[in-house]
PAVO-228334 format. One record per residue (C-alpha): residue number from 1; x, y, z. Coordinates in steps of 0.1 Angstrom, whole numbers. Example, Ala and Ser with C-alpha at 12.3 -4.5 7.8 and 13.67 -1.06 7.14 Angstrom:
2
    i     c1     c2     c3
    1    123    -45     78
    2    137    -11     71
This chain:
153
    i     c1     c2     c3
    1   -650    668    867
    2   -654    650    899
    3   -662    614    900
    4   -685    602    927
    5   -679    568    941
    6   -708    547    948
    7   -712    538    984
    8   -712    502    989
    9   -713    501   1027
   10   -736    520   1049
   11   -724    552   1066
   12   -726    538   1101
   13   -701    510   1092
   14   -677    536   1077
   15   -679    557   1108
   16   -672    527   1130
   17   -642    517   1110
   18   -629    553   1109
   19   -633    556   1147
   20   -615    522   1151
   21   -587    534   1129
   22   -585    567   1148
   23   -584    548   1181
   24   -556    526   1168
   25   -536    556   1156
   26   -541    575   1189
   27   -530    545   1209
   28   -499    542   1187
   29   -492    579   1192
   30   -497    575   1229
   31   -473    545   1230
   32   -447    565   1210
   33   -449    595   1233
   34   -445    572   1263
   35   -415    556   1247
   36   -399    590   1240
   37   -406    601   1276
   38   -390    568   1289
   39   -360    573   1265
   40   -356    608   1277
   41   -356    597   1313
   42   -330    570   1306
   43   -307    595   1288
   44   -276    603   1308
   45   -269    637   1322
   46   -241    653   1302
   47   -240    686   1322
   48   -209    678   1343
   49   -190    666   1312
   50   -200    697   1293
   51   -191    720   1322
   52   -157    702   1324
   53   -152    707   1286
   54   -161    744   1289
   55   -136    749   1317
   56   -108    732   1297
   57   -117    754   1267
   58   -116    785   1289
   59    -81    775   1301
   60    -70    768   1265
   61    -83    803   1255
   62    -63    819   1284
   63    -31    801   1273
   64    -36    812   1237
   65    -41    848   1249
   66     -9    845   1270
   67      9    835   1238
   68     -2    867   1221
   69     16    887   1248
   70     50    870   1240
   71     74    891   1219
   72     82    861   1196
   73     46    859   1185
   74     48    895   1172
   75     76    885   1148
   76     67    880   1112
   77     87    860   1087
   78     99    894   1072
   79    112    907   1105
   80    129    873   1112
   81    146    874   1078
   82    157    910   1084
   83    171    901   1119
   84    188    871   1105
   85    204    891   1077
   86    216    918   1102
   87    231    891   1125
   88    249    874   1096
   89    263    908   1084
   90    276    916   1119
   91    290    882   1125
   92    306    883   1090
   93    323    916   1098
   94    335    901   1131
   95    348    871   1113
   96    366    893   1087
   97    382    913   1116
   98    393    881   1133
   99    408    867   1100
  100    426    901   1094
  101    441    900   1129
  102    452    864   1125
  103    468    873   1091
  104    487    902   1107
  105    498    880   1136
  106    510    853   1112
  107    529    879   1092
  108    546    892   1123
  109    555    857   1134
  110    568    849   1100
  111    589    881   1100
  112    604    870   1134
  113    611    835   1121
  114    627    850   1089
  115    648    874   1111
  116    660    844   1131
  117    669    825   1100
  118    688    855   1086
  119    706    860   1119
  120    715    823   1119
  121    727    825   1084
  122    749    856   1091
  123    763    838   1122
  124    771    808   1101
  125    786    830   1074
  126    807    848   1100
  127    818    815   1115
  128    827    803   1079
  129    847    835   1072
  130    865    832   1105
  131    874    796   1098
  132    887    805   1063
  133    905    835   1077
  134    921    814   1104
  135    930    787   1079
  136    944    813   1055
  137    964    829   1084
  138    977    796   1095
  139    987    787   1059
  140   1003    821   1053
  141   1021    819   1086
  142   1034    784   1078
  143   1044    796   1044
  144   1063    826   1058
  145   1079    804   1084
  146   1091    780   1058
  147   1104    809   1037
  148   1121    823   1067
  149   1137    790   1075
  150   1148    785   1039
  151   1163    820   1037
  152   1181    818   1070
  153   1197    786   1062
């Protein structure tokens, strides 16, 4: 049910107040619109800054596109790992070959050194034998000379 309110003031007074309120609200709206227009006119122009930013973004996009053309950018972690493994195997084989060559060269050098040592030993042994033979010959000769002197006297 609707409740009707009693009218305490005459209709003409209500209309006058309503028009006054409406007039006040319209003047507030008019002032607000003028303020917005003034604020819009005072707002700086960002067009050059935005154009500059757009140009820089275009250059960055071009640089990024040029990166995609580089061969290194096509490599994946899997291909990098495979290439690393292959390189380590080939360098390992090369290292093994170098170590083998060094061992063979060392063995040859040691063989030469051992030969020199044996030759020096045999030379020393020959000199020792010659010295003993000479000493023995001298002692035998002296002995026979003494025997010959004793027998002839």
